[in-house]
C-alpha positions in Angstrom: -78.8 65.7 -118.0 -81.7 68.4 -117.8 -79.2 71.0 -115.8 -76.9 70.2 -118.8 -79.4 71.2 -121.3 -80.7 74.6 -119.4 -76.9 75.6 -118.4 -76.1 74.9 -122.4 -78.9 77.3 -123.4 -78.2 79.9 -120.8 -74.5 80.1 -122.1 -75.9 80.0 -126.1 -78.0 83.1 -125.5 -75.4 84.7 -123.1 -73.1 84.7 -126.4 -75.4 85.7 -128.5 -76.6 89.2 -126.0 -73.2 89.8 -125.9 -72.5 90.0 -129.3 -72.3 93.6 -131.0 -73.9 94.8 -134.1 -71.9 96.4 -137.6 -74.9 99.0 -137.4 -75.7 101.6 -135.5 -79.3 100.5 -135.4 -80.2 97.2 -135.7 -83.3 96.1 -137.2 -86.3 96.5 -134.7 -88.2 93.0 -134.7 -92.1 93.6 -134.2 -94.2 91.1 -131.8 -94.7 89.2 -134.6 -91.3 88.8 -135.3 -91.5 90.8 -138.8 -88.5 93.4 -139.3 -89.8 96.9 -139.3 -89.0 98.9 -142.5 -89.6 102.3 -144.0 -88.7 103.2 -147.6 -86.0 105.3 -149.5 -86.9 106.6 -152.4 -84.7 108.9 -155.4 -83.5 109.0 -158.8 -80.5 107.5 -160.2 -79.1 110.5 -162.4 -75.3 111.0 -164.4 -72.6 112.5 -162.6 -73.7 115.8 -164.2 -77.3 115.3 -163.5 -78.9 115.4 -167.0 -79.6 111.7 -167.7 -81.4 109.0 -165.6 -79.7 105.8 -165.3 -82.0 103.0 -165.6 -81.4 99.6 -164.6 -79.0 100.4 -161.9 -78.7 98.6 -158.5 -79.8 99.6 -155.7 -79.7 97.8 -152.5 -77.8 97.6 -148.4 -77.6 95.0 -145.6 -79.4 94.6 -142.4 -77.3 93.7 -139.3 -77.3 90.6 -140.3 -76.2 91.2 -143.4 -79.4 90.2 -145.7 -79.6 92.3 -148.3 -82.3 94.3 -149.5 -82.4 94.9 -153.4 -84.1 96.6 -156.2 -83.3 98.3 -159.5 -83.7 101.7 -160.9 -86.7 101.7 -163.5 -85.7 103.6 -166.9 -86.5 106.8 -165.8 -83.6 106.2 -162.9 -86.4 105.9 -160.5 -86.1 103.3 -157.7 -87.8 102.3 -154.0 -86.2 100.3 -151.7 -87.7 98.3 -148.8 -85.0 99.4 -145.9 -85.3 98.2 -142.4 -85.4 100.5 -139.4 -82.0 102.2 -138.6 -79.0 103.5 -140.0 -77.5 101.9 -143.2 -75.3 103.0 -146.3 -77.4 102.6 -149.3 -75.4 101.6 -152.2 -76.1 102.7 -156.4 -74.2 100.4 -158.6 -74.2 100.0 -162.2 -72.4 96.8 -164.2 -71.0 94.6 -161.3 -70.0 97.5 -159.0 -66.7 98.2 -159.7 -66.3 101.1 -162.1 -69.5 103.6 -161.3 -70.8 103.4 -158.2 -72.0 106.1 -155.0 -72.7 105.0 -151.3 -75.2 107.3 -149.3 -75.8 107.5 -145.7 -79.4 107.0 -144.3 -81.3 106.9 -141.3 -84.7 104.5 -141.9 -88.0 105.2 -139.4 -91.1 102.8 -139.3 -93.3 103.0 -142.3 -91.8 106.4 -143.3 -90.4 107.0 -146.4 -87.1 108.7 -146.9 -86.6 110.5 -150.2 -83.5 111.1 -151.1 -82.3 114.3 -152.8 -80.8 114.5 -156.5 -77.8 115.3 -155.6 -77.0 112.6 -153.5 -77.7 109.9 -156.4 -75.6 111.0 -159.0 -73.9 108.0 -160.0 -70.1 108.4 -159.5 -67.5 107.3 -161.9 -64.1 105.6 -159.6 -62.8 103.9 -162.5 -60.4 105.3 -164.8 -61.1 105.0 -168.5 -59.5 105.7 -171.8 -60.3 105.4 -175.4 -58.1 105.5 -178.7 -59.5 108.1 -181.2 -61.8 106.9 -184.3 -61.9 107.9 -187.7 -66.0 107.2 -187.6 -66.7 107.3 -183.6 -66.5 109.4 -180.3 -68.0 107.6 -177.8 -65.7 110.1 -175.9 -68.6 112.6 -176.4 -70.8 109.7 -175.1 -69.1 109.7 -171.8 -68.9 113.2 -171.7 -72.9 113.8 -172.3 -73.0 111.7 -168.8 -70.3 114.1 -166.7 -68.0 111.3 -166.8 -64.3 111.8 -167.8 -61.9 109.7 -170.5 -58.5 109.7 -171.4 -57.3 109.9 -175.0 -54.4 107.4 -175.8 -53.0 106.0 -178.5 -51.9 102.8 -180.4 -48.6 103.2 -179.3 -49.8 103.6 -175.5 -51.6 100.1 -176.2 -48.1 98.7 -177.2 -47.4 99.7 -173.4 -48.4 97.6 -170.7 -47.6 99.7 -168.0 -49.4 102.8 -169.6 -53.1 100.6 -170.2 -52.4 98.7 -166.9 -53.4 102.0 -165.1 -57.2 101.9 -166.9 -60.0 99.7 -165.9 -61.8 100.7 -168.9 -60.4 101.3 -172.5 -62.8 102.0 -175.9 -61.8 101.9 -179.0 -63.6 103.8 -181.7 -64.3 102.6 -185.0 -61.5 103.3 -187.2 -58.7 103.8 -185.0 -56.8 100.8 -186.4 -56.9 102.1 -189.6 -52.8 101.7 -190.1 -52.8 98.1 -189.3 -50.8 96.7 -192.0 -48.5 99.7 -191.9 -47.0 98.6 -188.7 -47.8 94.7 -187.8 -45.1 94.7 -185.2 -46.8 97.4 -183.2 -50.2 95.5 -183.5 -48.9 92.4 -181.8 -47.2 93.6 -179.1 -51.1 95.0 -178.8 -53.0 92.0 -179.2 -50.8 90.5 -176.5 -51.4 93.7 -174.1 -55.0 93.6 -174.6 -55.4 90.1 -173.8 -53.3 90.8 -170.4 -55.7 93.9 -170.2 -58.8 91.6 -170.3 -57.4 88.5 -168.2 -57.0 90.5 -165.1 -59.8 92.7 -165.0 -59.5 94.9 -167.4 -62.9 95.9 -169.8 -62.9 97.0 -173.3 -65.6 98.2 -175.7 -64.8 98.4 -179.6 -67.4 98.9 -182.7 -67.7 97.7 -186.0 -64.3 98.0 -187.9 -62.2 97.8 -184.7 -63.2 94.0 -184.6 -60.0 94.0 -185.7 -58.5 94.4 -182.1 -60.6 91.1 -181.1 -60.1 89.1 -183.9 -57.1 90.3 -186.1 -56.9 91.9 -189.7 -57.2 95.2 -190.9 -59.8 97.9 -190.8 -61.7 95.5 -193.2 -62.2 92.6 -192.0 -63.4 90.3 -194.5 -63.0 86.7 -194.0 -62.9 84.4 -190.8 -59.5 83.0 -191.0 -57.2 86.3 -189.6 -53.9 86.8 -188.3 -53.4 89.0 -185.1 -56.1 90.0 -182.6 -56.5 88.0 -178.9 -60.0 86.4 -179.0 -60.0 83.2 -181.1 -61.1 82.9 -184.5 -63.8 79.7 -183.1 -65.5 82.5 -180.9 -66.2 85.2 -183.3 -66.3 86.0 -186.9 -67.7 88.9 -188.9 -67.4 90.0 -192.5 -67.7 94.0 -193.6 -70.1 93.6 -195.8 -73.4 94.8 -194.0 -75.8 97.3 -196.0 -76.4 100.9 -195.6 -79.8 101.5 -194.1 -81.9 101.1 -190.6 -82.2 97.5 -189.6 -85.1 96.6 -187.3 -83.8 95.5 -183.9 -84.7 93.6 -180.7 -83.0 94.0 -177.0 -81.9 90.4 -176.0 -81.5 91.0 -172.4 -83.4 91.8 -169.4 -81.3 94.1 -167.8 -80.7 96.4 -170.1 -84.7 96.4 -171.6 -85.3 97.6 -168.0 -82.7 100.4 -168.3 -83.8 101.4 -171.7 -87.2 101.1 -171.1 -88.0 99.6 -174.4 -87.0 96.2 -176.6 -87.4 97.0 -179.9 -85.7 100.0 -181.8 -84.4 101.1 -185.3 -80.8 101.3 -185.4 -79.5 103.2 -188.8 -76.3 102.1 -190.2 -75.2 105.3 -192.2 -72.0 104.0 -193.3 -72.2 101.2 -196.3 -69.9 98.3 -195.5 -70.4 97.7 -191.8 -69.2 94.5 -189.9 -71.6 91.8 -189.7 -71.1 89.2 -187.6 -71.5 85.5 -189.4 -70.6 83.2 -186.5 -70.1 83.3 -182.6 -69.7 80.9 -180.2 -72.9 81.3 -177.8 -71.5 79.6 -174.6 -68.8 82.6 -175.0 -71.0 85.3 -176.1 -74.4 86.4 -174.7 -76.4 88.4 -177.2 -77.9 91.8 -176.3 -79.1 93.3 -179.3 -79.9 90.9 -182.3 -81.8 92.0 -186.3 -85.4 91.6 -185.5 -85.7 89.7 -189.0 -82.8 87.5 -189.0 -81.6 86.9 -185.2 -78.4 88.0 -186.6 -76.3 89.4 -183.6 -75.5 93.3 -183.3 -74.7 93.9 -179.9 -72.3 91.0 -178.0 -70.5 90.9 -174.7 -68.7 88.2 -173.2 -67.0 87.9 -169.1 -65.5 84.4 -170.0 -61.8 85.6 -171.8 -59.2 83.3 -170.4 -55.7 83.2 -172.2 -52.7 80.6 -171.3 -49.6 81.9 -170.4 -51.0 85.0 -169.6 -49.4 87.2 -166.9 -50.8 88.2 -163.8 -50.9 92.0 -163.6 -52.4 94.5 -161.4 -55.3 96.3 -163.7 -57.2 99.7 -162.8 -57.5 101.8 -159.8 -56.8 100.3 -156.6 -60.0 99.3 -154.2 -61.1 97.8 -150.7 -64.4 96.9 -153.0 -65.0 93.1 -153.7 -67.3 91.6 -156.8 -69.4 89.1 -154.9 -72.2 86.9 -156.3 -75.5 86.8 -154.0 -78.7 85.0 -154.6 -82.0 87.1 -154.0 -85.4 84.9 -153.6 -86.6 83.5 -156.7 -83.2 82.4 -157.0 -82.1 85.3 -159.0 -78.7 86.1 -158.9 -76.9 89.4 -158.6 -73.5 90.7 -159.0 -72.3 93.3 -156.8 -69.6 94.9 -155.1 -69.3 95.7 -151.5 -66.1 96.5 -149.0 -64.2 93.7 -148.3 -64.8 93.7 -145.0 -68.2 92.2 -145.3 -67.1 89.7 -147.3 -66.6 86.8 -144.6 -70.2 87.2 -143.5 -72.0 87.6 -146.9 -69.9 84.1 -148.2 -71.5 82.7 -144.7 -74.8 83.3 -146.0 -73.9 81.3 -149.1 -72.4 84.2 -151.9 -69.7 83.9 -153.6 -67.0 85.7 -154.2 -66.2 87.0 -158.2 -69.3 86.9 -160.7 -72.3 85.4 -161.0 -71.1 84.3 -164.5 -67.8 84.1 -166.6 -64.5 84.0 -165.3 -63.1 84.8 -162.2 -60.7 87.1 -163.1 -61.7 88.4 -166.7 -63.1 92.1 -167.3 -65.6 92.5 -169.9 -65.3 92.8 -173.9 -68.1 94.4 -175.7 -69.1 95.0 -179.2 -71.0 96.8 -181.3 -71.8 96.3 -185.1 -72.9 99.9 -184.6 -71.4 103.2 -184.3 -71.0 105.1 -180.8 -70.8 108.8 -181.4 -73.2 111.0 -179.5 -74.8 112.9 -182.6 -75.3 111.4 -185.8 -78.2 109.3 -187.5 -77.9 106.3 -185.4 -81.7 106.3 -184.4 -82.1 105.8 -180.2 -79.3 103.3 -180.1 -77.4 106.2 -177.7 -79.1 105.2 -174.8 -77.8 101.6 -175.5 -74.2 103.2 -175.4 -75.1 104.7 -172.4 -75.6 101.2 -170.8 -72.5 100.1 -172.4 -70.0 102.8 -170.8 -71.6 102.4 -167.5 -72.0 98.7 -167.2 -68.1 97.6 -168.4 
């Protein structure tokens, strides 16, 4: 029996020793069985190098697929502990499917590798579209970051083949103004947007364009409206907001990290803005709220589902897969990784899909405030940069 045990142990050790590593230089072990590490530092910037990106995920894996993870601060700075050897440093925002950068780095024991600013620019891998509005210009904010977006029309929204090529669609306030003149067109748009989001596409709407979500015209004023694709039980807003500055509180830790502050004043520079009256808190996450009343000012969801919605490929073809990984302290993070890594990460406890929400759903962001790059909106502009990068 003892001979059998010794033989068995020998075979196991032999098999382990013959396994090849998936990295050039596997993590080195010290005599006390701790992993030798160095540090990688850098500053995450927008594509044009003008805007620091806070709240970005920065991570890599060792040869056993253990994740080393941190986030950039509000000025874009990060320091990541990395095992000794050659690694790919990943920089991502959102779930990593739309904006991400990969950097090859060789890390030495107890040394710090400083990445150049040209290496840490956050790349756009998604195709983005926007519908021109009467009041907002989200495209201006996208351009100030160095990214690109294609203008489409409501007629394009009525063509599923057209919108299916995009990953993100921005709906500028006032773009649905002619609803009453062509209700048949918007019935098709409602169906297409439902299909788009249910299959992983993400959309952003502001102020009066809540009508794309819940129906009605550009002057939504009740909670039982025809049209839209989000059920009325999930969201209701009325066109009763007053002009003036509203004290607001950031209600999300990730957004607070990205911004570097958690209170702000939002200047509603146009009267009769859409005020959220009711929302389903199990469906929507409140990102920004009015300080004095706790009324929601900015919300998002990735819980959208629709019975009978066809399965349709949406957006850019990619070999990256969204996964949820649990960090020490039971902190969950959603990232995108090459498909070849998925089986190894799942074996260590990761799950395929986002950490919360419906597996196939894209995001819906809605803000009651406007989204122009210039104008008297206080410091809400940096919040809108976060929206762009985290859809």
